[in-house]
PDB file with SEQRES, HELIX, SHEET and CRYST1 records, atoms N, CA, C and O in Angstrom:
SEQRES   1 A   82  MET GLY SER VAL LEU ASP ILE TYR ILE ASP GLN ASP CYS          
SEQRES   2 A   82  PRO GLY CYS MET GLN ALA GLN GLU LEU ALA ASN TYR VAL          
SEQRES   3 A   82  ARG ASN LYS LEU PRO GLN ILE GLU VAL ARG ILE PHE ASP          
SEQRES   4 A   82  LEU ALA ARG PRO ASN ILE GLU ARG PRO SER THR VAL PHE          
SEQRES   5 A   82  ALA VAL PRO THR TYR LEU LEU ASN GLY LYS ARG LEU SER          
SEQRES   6 A   82  LEU GLY ASN PRO ASN ALA ASP ASP LEU LEU ARG LYS LEU          
SEQRES   7 A   82  GLU ASN SER LEU                                              
HELIX    1 AA1 CYS A   16  LYS A   29  1                                  14    
HELIX    2 AA2 ALA A   71  SER A   81  1                                  11    
SHEET    1 AA1 4 GLU A  34  ASP A  39  0                                        
SHEET    2 AA1 4 VAL A   4  ILE A   9  1                                        
SHEET    3 AA1 4 THR A  56  LEU A  59 -1                                        
SHEET    4 AA1 4 LYS A  62  LEU A  66 -1                                        
CRYST1    1.000    1.000    1.000  90.00  90.00  90.00 P 1           1          
ATOM      1  N   MET A   1     -12.386  19.294 -13.668  1.00  0.00           N  
ATOM      2  CA  MET A   1     -13.514  20.061 -14.187  1.00  0.00           C  
ATOM      3  C   MET A   1     -13.450  21.483 -13.652  1.00  0.00           C  
ATOM      4  O   MET A   1     -13.208  21.688 -12.463  1.00  0.00           O  
ATOM      5  N   GLY A   2     -13.664  22.459 -14.512  1.00  0.00           N  
ATOM      6  CA  GLY A   2     -13.644  23.853 -14.109  1.00  0.00           C  
ATOM      7  C   GLY A   2     -14.985  24.295 -13.569  1.00  0.00           C  
ATOM      8  O   GLY A   2     -15.999  23.618 -13.741  1.00  0.00           O  
ATOM      9  N   SER A   3     -14.975  25.431 -12.919  1.00  0.00           N  
ATOM     10  CA  SER A   3     -16.202  25.992 -12.382  1.00  0.00           C  
ATOM     11  C   SER A   3     -16.975  26.730 -13.474  1.00  0.00           C  
ATOM     12  O   SER A   3     -16.396  27.358 -14.361  1.00  0.00           O  
ATOM     13  N   VAL A   4     -18.304  26.633 -13.381  1.00  0.00           N  
ATOM     14  CA  VAL A   4     -19.188  27.286 -14.332  1.00  0.00           C  
ATOM     15  C   VAL A   4     -20.174  28.148 -13.557  1.00  0.00           C  
ATOM     16  O   VAL A   4     -20.869  27.662 -12.665  1.00  0.00           O  
ATOM     17  N   LEU A   5     -20.229  29.425 -13.904  1.00  0.00           N  
ATOM     18  CA  LEU A   5     -21.185  30.355 -13.316  1.00  0.00           C  
ATOM     19  C   LEU A   5     -22.258  30.625 -14.350  1.00  0.00           C  
ATOM     20  O   LEU A   5     -21.981  31.205 -15.399  1.00  0.00           O  
ATOM     21  N   ASP A   6     -23.482  30.209 -14.062  1.00  0.00           N  
ATOM     22  CA  ASP A   6     -24.623  30.493 -14.924  1.00  0.00           C  
ATOM     23  C   ASP A   6     -25.425  31.612 -14.292  1.00  0.00           C  
ATOM     24  O   ASP A   6     -25.744  31.572 -13.104  1.00  0.00           O  
ATOM     25  N   ILE A   7     -25.747  32.609 -15.097  1.00  0.00           N  
ATOM     26  CA  ILE A   7     -26.541  33.740 -14.621  1.00  0.00           C  
ATOM     27  C   ILE A   7     -27.810  33.798 -15.453  1.00  0.00           C  
ATOM     28  O   ILE A   7     -27.763  33.912 -16.678  1.00  0.00           O  
ATOM     29  N   TYR A   8     -28.940  33.718 -14.771  1.00  0.00           N  
ATOM     30  CA  TYR A   8     -30.244  33.755 -15.433  1.00  0.00           C  
ATOM     31  C   TYR A   8     -30.811  35.159 -15.298  1.00  0.00           C  
ATOM     32  O   TYR A   8     -30.915  35.710 -14.202  1.00  0.00           O  
ATOM     33  N   ILE A   9     -31.174  35.724 -16.450  1.00  0.00           N  
ATOM     34  CA  ILE A   9     -31.698  37.078 -16.509  1.00  0.00           C  
ATOM     35  C   ILE A   9     -32.974  37.091 -17.344  1.00  0.00           C  
ATOM     36  O   ILE A   9     -33.380  36.072 -17.903  1.00  0.00           O  
ATOM     37  N   ASP A  10     -33.592  38.255 -17.416  1.00  0.00           N  
ATOM     38  CA  ASP A  10     -34.749  38.478 -18.282  1.00  0.00           C  
ATOM     39  C   ASP A  10     -34.638  39.906 -18.797  1.00  0.00           C  
ATOM     40  O   ASP A  10     -34.221  40.802 -18.063  1.00  0.00           O  
ATOM     41  N   GLN A  11     -35.003  40.117 -20.034  1.00  0.00           N  
ATOM     42  CA  GLN A  11     -34.833  41.443 -20.628  1.00  0.00           C  
ATOM     43  C   GLN A  11     -35.655  42.518 -19.929  1.00  0.00           C  
ATOM     44  O   GLN A  11     -35.322  43.699 -20.036  1.00  0.00           O  
ATOM     45  N   ASP A  12     -36.717  42.150 -19.219  1.00  0.00           N  
ATOM     46  CA  ASP A  12     -37.558  43.140 -18.530  1.00  0.00           C  
ATOM     47  C   ASP A  12     -37.165  43.334 -17.072  1.00  0.00           C  
ATOM     48  O   ASP A  12     -37.858  44.032 -16.332  1.00  0.00           O  
ATOM     49  N   CYS A  13     -36.071  42.731 -16.655  1.00  0.00           N  
ATOM     50  CA  CYS A  13     -35.631  42.778 -15.261  1.00  0.00           C  
ATOM     51  C   CYS A  13     -34.763  44.015 -15.022  1.00  0.00           C  
ATOM     52  O   CYS A  13     -33.748  44.187 -15.697  1.00  0.00           O  
ATOM     53  N   PRO A  14     -35.142  44.880 -14.075  1.00  0.00           N  
ATOM     54  CA  PRO A  14     -34.352  46.090 -13.831  1.00  0.00           C  
ATOM     55  C   PRO A  14     -32.923  45.808 -13.346  1.00  0.00           C  
ATOM     56  O   PRO A  14     -32.010  46.566 -13.672  1.00  0.00           O  
ATOM     57  N   GLY A  15     -32.715  44.746 -12.584  1.00  0.00           N  
ATOM     58  CA  GLY A  15     -31.375  44.442 -12.059  1.00  0.00           C  
ATOM     59  C   GLY A  15     -30.518  43.598 -12.971  1.00  0.00           C  
ATOM     60  O   GLY A  15     -29.358  43.328 -12.657  1.00  0.00           O  
ATOM     61  N   CYS A  16     -31.063  43.180 -14.086  1.00  0.00           N  
ATOM     62  CA  CYS A  16     -30.328  42.255 -14.949  1.00  0.00           C  
ATOM     63  C   CYS A  16     -29.225  42.916 -15.760  1.00  0.00           C  
ATOM     64  O   CYS A  16     -28.300  42.233 -16.201  1.00  0.00           O  
ATOM     65  N   MET A  17     -29.296  44.211 -15.966  1.00  0.00           N  
ATOM     66  CA  MET A  17     -28.182  44.900 -16.621  1.00  0.00           C  
ATOM     67  C   MET A  17     -26.954  44.845 -15.708  1.00  0.00           C  
ATOM     68  O   MET A  17     -25.833  44.634 -16.170  1.00  0.00           O  
ATOM     69  N   GLN A  18     -27.180  45.035 -14.423  1.00  0.00           N  
ATOM     70  CA  GLN A  18     -26.075  44.930 -13.458  1.00  0.00           C  
ATOM     71  C   GLN A  18     -25.533  43.503 -13.449  1.00  0.00           C  
ATOM     72  O   GLN A  18     -24.327  43.308 -13.303  1.00  0.00           O  
ATOM     73  N   ALA A  19     -26.397  42.507 -13.600  1.00  0.00           N  
ATOM     74  CA  ALA A  19     -25.948  41.122 -13.640  1.00  0.00           C  
ATOM     75  C   ALA A  19     -25.018  40.897 -14.829  1.00  0.00           C  
ATOM     76  O   ALA A  19     -24.025  40.180 -14.710  1.00  0.00           O  
ATOM     77  N   GLN A  20     -25.328  41.497 -15.959  1.00  0.00           N  
ATOM     78  CA  GLN A  20     -24.457  41.371 -17.129  1.00  0.00           C  
ATOM     79  C   GLN A  20     -23.120  42.060 -16.894  1.00  0.00           C  
ATOM     80  O   GLN A  20     -22.080  41.579 -17.344  1.00  0.00           O  
ATOM     81  N   GLU A  21     -23.148  43.187 -16.190  1.00  0.00           N  
ATOM     82  CA  GLU A  21     -21.902  43.873 -15.843  1.00  0.00           C  
ATOM     83  C   GLU A  21     -21.066  43.022 -14.893  1.00  0.00           C  
ATOM     84  O   GLU A  21     -19.845  42.950 -15.033  1.00  0.00           O  
ATOM     85  N   LEU A  22     -21.720  42.376 -13.925  1.00  0.00           N  
ATOM     86  CA  LEU A  22     -21.006  41.486 -13.005  1.00  0.00           C  
ATOM     87  C   LEU A  22     -20.420  40.292 -13.751  1.00  0.00           C  
ATOM     88  O   LEU A  22     -19.324  39.838 -13.424  1.00  0.00           O  
ATOM     89  N   ALA A  23     -21.128  39.785 -14.738  1.00  0.00           N  
ATOM     90  CA  ALA A  23     -20.620  38.682 -15.537  1.00  0.00           C  
ATOM     91  C   ALA A  23     -19.328  39.091 -16.236  1.00  0.00           C  
ATOM     92  O   ALA A  23     -18.363  38.326 -16.252  1.00  0.00           O  
ATOM     93  N   ASN A  24     -19.303  40.268 -16.802  1.00  0.00           N  
ATOM     94  CA  ASN A  24     -18.085  40.765 -17.470  1.00  0.00           C  
ATOM     95  C   ASN A  24     -16.952  40.980 -16.466  1.00  0.00           C  
ATOM     96  O   ASN A  24     -15.788  40.714 -16.765  1.00  0.00           O  
ATOM     97  N   TYR A  25     -17.302  41.460 -15.278  1.00  0.00           N  
ATOM     98  CA  TYR A  25     -16.322  41.665 -14.216  1.00  0.00           C  
ATOM     99  C   TYR A  25     -15.667  40.341 -13.836  1.00  0.00           C  
ATOM    100  O   TYR A  25     -14.446  40.258 -13.709  1.00  0.00           O  
ATOM    101  N   VAL A  26     -16.491  39.304 -13.654  1.00  0.00           N  
ATOM    102  CA  VAL A  26     -15.964  37.992 -13.304  1.00  0.00           C  
ATOM    103  C   VAL A  26     -15.098  37.446 -14.438  1.00  0.00           C  
ATOM    104  O   VAL A  26     -14.032  36.883 -14.190  1.00  0.00           O  
ATOM    105  N   ARG A  27     -15.547  37.609 -15.664  1.00  0.00           N  
ATOM    106  CA  ARG A  27     -14.753  37.133 -16.819  1.00  0.00           C  
ATOM    107  C   ARG A  27     -13.358  37.776 -16.820  1.00  0.00           C  
ATOM    108  O   ARG A  27     -12.366  37.114 -17.124  1.00  0.00           O  
ATOM    109  N   ASN A  28     -13.291  39.043 -16.486  1.00  0.00           N  
ATOM    110  CA  ASN A  28     -12.003  39.761 -16.469  1.00  0.00           C  
ATOM    111  C   ASN A  28     -11.130  39.358 -15.282  1.00  0.00           C  
ATOM    112  O   ASN A  28      -9.917  39.209 -15.424  1.00  0.00           O  
ATOM    113  N   LYS A  29     -11.736  39.184 -14.131  1.00  0.00           N  
ATOM    114  CA  LYS A  29     -10.981  38.890 -12.906  1.00  0.00           C  
ATOM    115  C   LYS A  29     -10.633  37.408 -12.761  1.00  0.00           C  
ATOM    116  O   LYS A  29      -9.562  37.070 -12.258  1.00  0.00           O  
ATOM    117  N   LEU A  30     -11.530  36.526 -13.197  1.00  0.00           N  
ATOM    118  CA  LEU A  30     -11.334  35.088 -13.031  1.00  0.00           C  
ATOM    119  C   LEU A  30     -11.606  34.371 -14.361  1.00  0.00           C  
ATOM    120  O   LEU A  30     -12.622  33.691 -14.508  1.00  0.00           O  
ATOM    121  N   PRO A  31     -10.701  34.528 -15.315  1.00  0.00           N  
ATOM    122  CA  PRO A  31     -10.943  33.939 -16.630  1.00  0.00           C  
ATOM    123  C   PRO A  31     -11.020  32.413 -16.620  1.00  0.00           C  
ATOM    124  O   PRO A  31     -11.497  31.817 -17.586  1.00  0.00           O  
ATOM    125  N   GLN A  32     -10.566  31.781 -15.561  1.00  0.00           N  
ATOM    126  CA  GLN A  32     -10.634  30.326 -15.465  1.00  0.00           C  
ATOM    127  C   GLN A  32     -12.048  29.823 -15.143  1.00  0.00           C  
ATOM    128  O   GLN A  32     -12.300  28.619 -15.194  1.00  0.00           O  
ATOM    129  N   ILE A  33     -12.962  30.726 -14.817  1.00  0.00           N  
ATOM    130  CA  ILE A  33     -14.358  30.364 -14.573  1.00  0.00           C  
ATOM    131  C   ILE A  33     -15.153  30.669 -15.834  1.00  0.00           C  
ATOM    132  O   ILE A  33     -15.105  31.775 -16.373  1.00  0.00           O  
ATOM    133  N   GLU A  34     -15.878  29.669 -16.284  1.00  0.00           N  
ATOM    134  CA  GLU A  34     -16.746  29.867 -17.444  1.00  0.00           C  
ATOM    135  C   GLU A  34     -18.010  30.585 -16.975  1.00  0.00           C  
ATOM    136  O   GLU A  34     -18.685  30.124 -16.054  1.00  0.00           O  
ATOM    137  N   VAL A  35     -18.324  31.700 -17.601  1.00  0.00           N  
ATOM    138  CA  VAL A  35     -19.514  32.473 -17.249  1.00  0.00           C  
ATOM    139  C   VAL A  35     -20.487  32.410 -18.426  1.00  0.00           C  
ATOM    140  O   VAL A  35     -20.151  32.753 -19.560  1.00  0.00           O  
ATOM    141  N   ARG A  36     -21.700  31.961 -18.116  1.00  0.00           N  
ATOM    142  CA  ARG A  36     -22.737  31.868 -19.155  1.00  0.00           C  
ATOM    143  C   ARG A  36     -23.965  32.651 -18.695  1.00  0.00           C  
ATOM    144  O   ARG A  36     -24.358  32.591 -17.530  1.00  0.00           O  
ATOM    145  N   ILE A  37     -24.557  33.380 -19.626  1.00  0.00           N  
ATOM    146  CA  ILE A  37     -25.768  34.139 -19.332  1.00  0.00           C  
ATOM    147  C   ILE A  37     -26.915  33.530 -20.126  1.00  0.00           C  
ATOM    148  O   ILE A  37     -26.796  33.256 -21.320  1.00  0.00           O  
ATOM    149  N   PHE A  38     -28.032  33.326 -19.426  1.00  0.00           N  
ATOM    150  CA  PHE A  38     -29.236  32.779 -20.038  1.00  0.00           C  
ATOM    151  C   PHE A  38     -30.361  33.783 -19.881  1.00  0.00           C  
ATOM    152  O   PHE A  38     -30.767  34.095 -18.761  1.00  0.00           O  
ATOM    153  N   ASP A  39     -30.870  34.294 -21.002  1.00  0.00           N  
ATOM    154  CA  ASP A  39     -31.970  35.241 -20.993  1.00  0.00           C  
ATOM    155  C   ASP A  39     -33.271  34.444 -21.112  1.00  0.00           C  
ATOM    156  O   ASP A  39     -33.560  33.875 -22.164  1.00  0.00           O  
ATOM    157  N   LEU A  40     -34.035  34.407 -20.052  1.00  0.00           N  
ATOM    158  CA  LEU A  40     -35.265  33.603 -20.018  1.00  0.00           C  
ATOM    159  C   LEU A  40     -36.351  34.139 -20.946  1.00  0.00           C  
ATOM    160  O   LEU A  40     -37.356  33.467 -21.180  1.00  0.00           O  
ATOM    161  N   ALA A  41     -36.154  35.346 -21.475  1.00  0.00           N  
ATOM    162  CA  ALA A  41     -37.122  35.887 -22.434  1.00  0.00           C  
ATOM    163  C   ALA A  41     -36.935  35.282 -23.823  1.00  0.00           C  
ATOM    164  O   ALA A  41     -37.811  35.398 -24.679  1.00  0.00           O  
ATOM    165  N   ARG A  42     -35.813  34.651 -24.036  1.00  0.00           N  
ATOM    166  CA  ARG A  42     -35.545  34.033 -25.345  1.00  0.00           C  
ATOM    167  C   ARG A  42     -36.213  32.670 -25.423  1.00  0.00           C  
ATOM    168  O   ARG A  42     -36.329  31.984 -24.408  1.00  0.00           O  
ATOM    169  N   PRO A  43     -36.651  32.268 -26.599  1.00  0.00           N  
ATOM    170  CA  PRO A  43     -37.283  30.955 -26.741  1.00  0.00           C  
ATOM    171  C   PRO A  43     -36.285  29.824 -26.512  1.00  0.00           C  
ATOM    172  O   PRO A  43     -35.086  29.963 -26.748  1.00  0.00           O  
ATOM    173  N   ASN A  44     -36.816  28.719 -26.050  1.00  0.00           N  
ATOM    174  CA  ASN A  44     -36.051  27.482 -25.872  1.00  0.00           C  
ATOM    175  C   ASN A  44     -34.975  27.521 -24.797  1.00  0.00           C  
ATOM    176  O   ASN A  44     -34.065  26.691 -24.806  1.00  0.00           O  
ATOM    177  N   ILE A  45     -35.062  28.466 -23.876  1.00  0.00           N  
ATOM    178  CA  ILE A  45     -34.128  28.493 -22.741  1.00  0.00           C  
ATOM    179  C   ILE A  45     -34.784  27.705 -21.601  1.00  0.00           C  
ATOM    180  O   ILE A  45     -35.863  28.056 -21.123  1.00  0.00           O  
ATOM    181  N   GLU A  46     -34.111  26.642 -21.184  1.00  0.00           N  
ATOM    182  CA  GLU A  46     -34.639  25.848 -20.079  1.00  0.00           C  
ATOM    183  C   GLU A  46     -34.290  26.520 -18.761  1.00  0.00           C  
ATOM    184  O   GLU A  46     -33.173  26.993 -18.551  1.00  0.00           O  
ATOM    185  N   ARG A  47     -35.281  26.546 -17.886  1.00  0.00           N  
ATOM    186  CA  ARG A  47     -35.103  27.167 -16.570  1.00  0.00           C  
ATOM    187  C   ARG A  47     -35.032  26.077 -15.518  1.00  0.00           C  
ATOM    188  O   ARG A  47     -35.994  25.330 -15.341  1.00  0.00           O  
ATOM    189  N   PRO A  48     -33.894  25.967 -14.805  1.00  0.00           N  
ATOM    190  CA  PRO A  48     -33.803  24.990 -13.729  1.00  0.00           C  
ATOM    191  C   PRO A  48     -34.838  25.291 -12.645  1.00  0.00           C  
ATOM    192  O   PRO A  48     -35.269  26.434 -12.490  1.00  0.00           O  
ATOM    193  N   SER A  49     -35.224  24.283 -11.916  1.00  0.00           N  
ATOM    194  CA  SER A  49     -36.240  24.463 -10.867  1.00  0.00           C  
ATOM    195  C   SER A  49     -35.767  25.405  -9.762  1.00  0.00           C  
ATOM    196  O   SER A  49     -36.594  25.978  -9.053  1.00  0.00           O  
ATOM    197  N   THR A  50     -34.463  25.577  -9.604  1.00  0.00           N  
ATOM    198  CA  THR A  50     -33.942  26.458  -8.565  1.00  0.00           C  
ATOM    199  C   THR A  50     -33.981  27.930  -8.977  1.00  0.00           C  
ATOM    200  O   THR A  50     -33.683  28.812  -8.172  1.00  0.00           O  
ATOM    201  N   VAL A  51     -34.348  28.190 -10.223  1.00  0.00           N  
ATOM    202  CA  VAL A  51     -34.419  29.567 -10.716  1.00  0.00           C  
ATOM    203  C   VAL A  51     -35.890  29.967 -10.773  1.00  0.00           C  
ATOM    204  O   VAL A  51     -36.636  29.521 -11.645  1.00  0.00           O  
ATOM    205  N   PHE A  52     -36.295  30.820  -9.824  1.00  0.00           N  
ATOM    206  CA  PHE A  52     -37.694  31.277  -9.790  1.00  0.00           C  
ATOM    207  C   PHE A  52     -37.807  32.782  -9.811  1.00  0.00           C  
ATOM    208  O   PHE A  52     -38.910  33.327  -9.758  1.00  0.00           O  
ATOM    209  N   ALA A  53     -36.665  33.466  -9.888  1.00  0.00           N  
ATOM    210  CA  ALA A  53     -36.632  34.922  -9.984  1.00  0.00           C  
ATOM    211  C   ALA A  53     -35.337  35.287 -10.705  1.00  0.00           C  
ATOM    212  O   ALA A  53     -34.422  34.469 -10.809  1.00  0.00           O  
ATOM    213  N   VAL A  54     -35.269  36.496 -11.189  1.00  0.00           N  
ATOM    214  CA  VAL A  54     -34.053  36.940 -11.872  1.00  0.00           C  
ATOM    215  C   VAL A  54     -33.557  38.248 -11.263  1.00  0.00           C  
ATOM    216  O   VAL A  54     -34.361  39.056 -10.799  1.00  0.00           O  
ATOM    217  N   PRO A  55     -32.271  38.461 -11.260  1.00  0.00           N  
ATOM    218  CA  PRO A  55     -31.235  37.530 -11.679  1.00  0.00           C  
ATOM    219  C   PRO A  55     -30.976  36.455 -10.635  1.00  0.00           C  
ATOM    220  O   PRO A  55     -31.117  36.681  -9.434  1.00  0.00           O  
ATOM    221  N   THR A  56     -30.595  35.285 -11.120  1.00  0.00           N  
ATOM    222  CA  THR A  56     -30.183  34.178 -10.266  1.00  0.00           C  
ATOM    223  C   THR A  56     -28.837  33.692 -10.753  1.00  0.00           C  
ATOM    224  O   THR A  56     -28.611  33.552 -11.955  1.00  0.00           O  
ATOM    225  N   TYR A  57     -27.947  33.435  -9.814  1.00  0.00           N  
ATOM    226  CA  TYR A  57     -26.597  32.965 -10.096  1.00  0.00           C  
ATOM    227  C   TYR A  57     -26.468  31.529  -9.609  1.00  0.00           C  
ATOM    228  O   TYR A  57     -26.742  31.228  -8.448  1.00  0.00           O  
ATOM    229  N   LEU A  58     -26.047  30.648 -10.510  1.00  0.00           N  
ATOM    230  CA  LEU A  58     -25.799  29.244 -10.158  1.00  0.00           C  
ATOM    231  C   LEU A  58     -24.328  28.956 -10.383  1.00  0.00           C  
ATOM    232  O   LEU A  58     -23.773  29.266 -11.437  1.00  0.00           O  
ATOM    233  N   LEU A  59     -23.704  28.361  -9.380  1.00  0.00           N  
ATOM    234  CA  LEU A  59     -22.314  27.945  -9.510  1.00  0.00           C  
ATOM    235  C   LEU A  59     -22.290  26.432  -9.561  1.00  0.00           C  
ATOM    236  O   LEU A  59     -22.644  25.763  -8.591  1.00  0.00           O  
ATOM    237  N   ASN A  60     -21.872  25.898 -10.693  1.00  0.00           N  
ATOM    238  CA  ASN A  60     -21.841  24.453 -10.909  1.00  0.00           C  
ATOM    239  C   ASN A  60     -23.199  23.817 -10.614  1.00  0.00           C  
ATOM    240  O   ASN A  60     -23.282  22.731 -10.042  1.00  0.00           O  
ATOM    241  N   GLY A  61     -24.263  24.522 -11.020  1.00  0.00           N  
ATOM    242  CA  GLY A  61     -25.624  24.008 -10.878  1.00  0.00           C  
ATOM    243  C   GLY A  61     -26.294  24.262  -9.551  1.00  0.00           C  
ATOM    244  O   GLY A  61     -27.468  23.931  -9.390  1.00  0.00           O  
ATOM    245  N   LYS A  62     -25.587  24.841  -8.586  1.00  0.00           N  
ATOM    246  CA  LYS A  62     -26.174  25.128  -7.265  1.00  0.00           C  
ATOM    247  C   LYS A  62     -26.332  26.642  -7.109  1.00  0.00           C  
ATOM    248  O   LYS A  62     -25.460  27.424  -7.489  1.00  0.00           O  
ATOM    249  N   ARG A  63     -27.467  27.022  -6.541  1.00  0.00           N  
ATOM    250  CA  ARG A  63     -27.744  28.452  -6.403  1.00  0.00           C  
ATOM    251  C   ARG A  63     -26.713  29.125  -5.508  1.00  0.00           C  
ATOM    252  O   ARG A  63     -26.494  28.728  -4.364  1.00  0.00           O  
ATOM    253  N   LEU A  64     -26.095  30.144  -6.058  1.00  0.00           N  
ATOM    254  CA  LEU A  64     -25.097  30.926  -5.337  1.00  0.00           C  
ATOM    255  C   LEU A  64     -25.709  32.215  -4.809  1.00  0.00           C  
ATOM    256  O   LEU A  64     -25.377  32.669  -3.714  1.00  0.00           O  
ATOM    257  N   SER A  65     -26.614  32.805  -5.604  1.00  0.00           N  
ATOM    258  CA  SER A  65     -27.220  34.059  -5.207  1.00  0.00           C  
ATOM    259  C   SER A  65     -28.540  34.271  -5.931  1.00  0.00           C  
ATOM    260  O   SER A  65     -28.659  34.026  -7.131  1.00  0.00           O  
ATOM    261  N   LEU A  66     -29.506  34.722  -5.190  1.00  0.00           N  
ATOM    262  CA  LEU A  66     -30.776  35.159  -5.748  1.00  0.00           C  
ATOM    263  C   LEU A  66     -30.740  36.681  -5.673  1.00  0.00           C  
ATOM    264  O   LEU A  66     -30.780  37.253  -4.583  1.00  0.00           O  
ATOM    265  N   GLY A  67     -30.665  37.328  -6.814  1.00  0.00           N  
ATOM    266  CA  GLY A  67     -30.424  38.757  -6.850  1.00  0.00           C  
ATOM    267  C   GLY A  67     -28.940  39.015  -7.034  1.00  0.00           C  
ATOM    268  O   GLY A  67     -28.125  38.096  -6.945  1.00  0.00           O  
ATOM    269  N   ASN A  68     -28.597  40.251  -7.286  1.00  0.00           N  
ATOM    270  CA  ASN A  68     -27.197  40.593  -7.553  1.00  0.00           C  
ATOM    271  C   ASN A  68     -26.400  40.647  -6.251  1.00  0.00           C  
ATOM    272  O   ASN A  68     -26.759  41.379  -5.329  1.00  0.00           O  
ATOM    273  N   PRO A  69     -25.318  39.873  -6.179  1.00  0.00           N  
ATOM    274  CA  PRO A  69     -24.459  39.949  -5.013  1.00  0.00           C  
ATOM    275  C   PRO A  69     -23.518  41.132  -5.119  1.00  0.00           C  
ATOM    276  O   PRO A  69     -23.368  41.724  -6.188  1.00  0.00           O  
ATOM    277  N   ASN A  70     -22.898  41.467  -4.032  1.00  0.00           N  
ATOM    278  CA  ASN A  70     -21.813  42.443  -4.014  1.00  0.00           C  
ATOM    279  C   ASN A  70     -20.665  41.866  -4.838  1.00  0.00           C  
ATOM    280  O   ASN A  70     -20.352  40.683  -4.699  1.00  0.00           O  
ATOM    281  N   ALA A  71     -20.036  42.663  -5.683  1.00  0.00           N  
ATOM    282  CA  ALA A  71     -18.984  42.182  -6.589  1.00  0.00           C  
ATOM    283  C   ALA A  71     -17.843  41.510  -5.832  1.00  0.00           C  
ATOM    284  O   ALA A  71     -17.369  40.455  -6.251  1.00  0.00           O  
ATOM    285  N   ASP A  72     -17.393  42.101  -4.723  1.00  0.00           N  
ATOM    286  CA  ASP A  72     -16.291  41.515  -3.961  1.00  0.00           C  
ATOM    287  C   ASP A  72     -16.700  40.197  -3.322  1.00  0.00           C  
ATOM    288  O   ASP A  72     -15.915  39.249  -3.300  1.00  0.00           O  
ATOM    289  N   ASP A  73     -17.918  40.129  -2.804  1.00  0.00           N  
ATOM    290  CA  ASP A  73     -18.411  38.877  -2.210  1.00  0.00           C  
ATOM    291  C   ASP A  73     -18.496  37.783  -3.279  1.00  0.00           C  
ATOM    292  O   ASP A  73     -18.143  36.630  -3.031  1.00  0.00           O  
ATOM    293  N   LEU A  74     -18.970  38.163  -4.470  1.00  0.00           N  
ATOM    294  CA  LEU A  74     -19.074  37.210  -5.552  1.00  0.00           C  
ATOM    295  C   LEU A  74     -17.694  36.666  -5.915  1.00  0.00           C  
ATOM    296  O   LEU A  74     -17.527  35.454  -6.049  1.00  0.00           O  
ATOM    297  N   LEU A  75     -16.716  37.532  -6.072  1.00  0.00           N  
ATOM    298  CA  LEU A  75     -15.361  37.076  -6.396  1.00  0.00           C  
ATOM    299  C   LEU A  75     -14.814  36.151  -5.324  1.00  0.00           C  
ATOM    300  O   LEU A  75     -14.198  35.132  -5.636  1.00  0.00           O  
ATOM    301  N   ARG A  76     -15.031  36.492  -4.081  1.00  0.00           N  
ATOM    302  CA  ARG A  76     -14.531  35.669  -2.972  1.00  0.00           C  
ATOM    303  C   ARG A  76     -15.137  34.262  -3.008  1.00  0.00           C  
ATOM    304  O   ARG A  76     -14.435  33.265  -2.838  1.00  0.00           O  
ATOM    305  N   LYS A  77     -16.452  34.204  -3.232  1.00  0.00           N  
ATOM    306  CA  LYS A  77     -17.116  32.894  -3.299  1.00  0.00           C  
ATOM    307  C   LYS A  77     -16.612  32.093  -4.504  1.00  0.00           C  
ATOM    308  O   LYS A  77     -16.413  30.882  -4.412  1.00  0.00           O  
ATOM    309  N   LEU A  78     -16.413  32.764  -5.608  1.00  0.00           N  
ATOM    310  CA  LEU A  78     -15.939  32.065  -6.810  1.00  0.00           C  
ATOM    311  C   LEU A  78     -14.500  31.612  -6.647  1.00  0.00           C  
ATOM    312  O   LEU A  78     -14.152  30.516  -7.087  1.00  0.00           O  
ATOM    313  N   GLU A  79     -13.659  32.421  -6.030  1.00  0.00           N  
ATOM    314  CA  GLU A  79     -12.267  32.021  -5.787  1.00  0.00           C  
ATOM    315  C   GLU A  79     -12.211  30.799  -4.906  1.00  0.00           C  
ATOM    316  O   GLU A  79     -11.356  29.933  -5.091  1.00  0.00           O  
ATOM    317  N   ASN A  80     -13.130  30.719  -3.933  1.00  0.00           N  
ATOM    318  CA  ASN A  80     -13.175  29.567  -3.027  1.00  0.00           C  
ATOM    319  C   ASN A  80     -13.609  28.295  -3.743  1.00  0.00           C  
ATOM    320  O   ASN A  80     -13.366  27.194  -3.248  1.00  0.00           O  
ATOM    321  N   SER A  81     -14.252  28.433  -4.908  1.00  0.00           N  
ATOM    322  CA  SER A  81     -14.717  27.263  -5.649  1.00  0.00           C  
ATOM    323  C   SER A  81     -13.622  26.665  -6.534  1.00  0.00           C  
ATOM    324  O   SER A  81     -13.768  25.558  -7.053  1.00  0.00           O  
ATOM    325  N   LEU A  82     -12.534  27.401  -6.699  1.00  0.00           N  
ATOM    326  CA  LEU A  82     -11.463  26.938  -7.600  1.00  0.00           C  
ATOM    327  C   LEU A  82     -10.600  25.867  -6.947  1.00  0.00           C  
ATOM    328  O   LEU A  82      -9.658  25.372  -7.565  1.00  0.00           O  
TER     329      LEU A  82                                                      
END                                                                             
């Protein structure tokens, strides 16, 4: 099973644009990790109980970061999950 990075954002969140940029960065650097973005402002998006603020990063369903991590730290943590 491959690693999955879920990023929860909201359209009114000031830091969520950076979260989308980080998602693209991870996609380019680690294409073997599936990156999914969930915009909580959209209808029918289920919010896990571990997501209470945005942006929130979940790796394989476990919270990796609340708020935007440093790009290098994020890559290091994701590489360790492979």
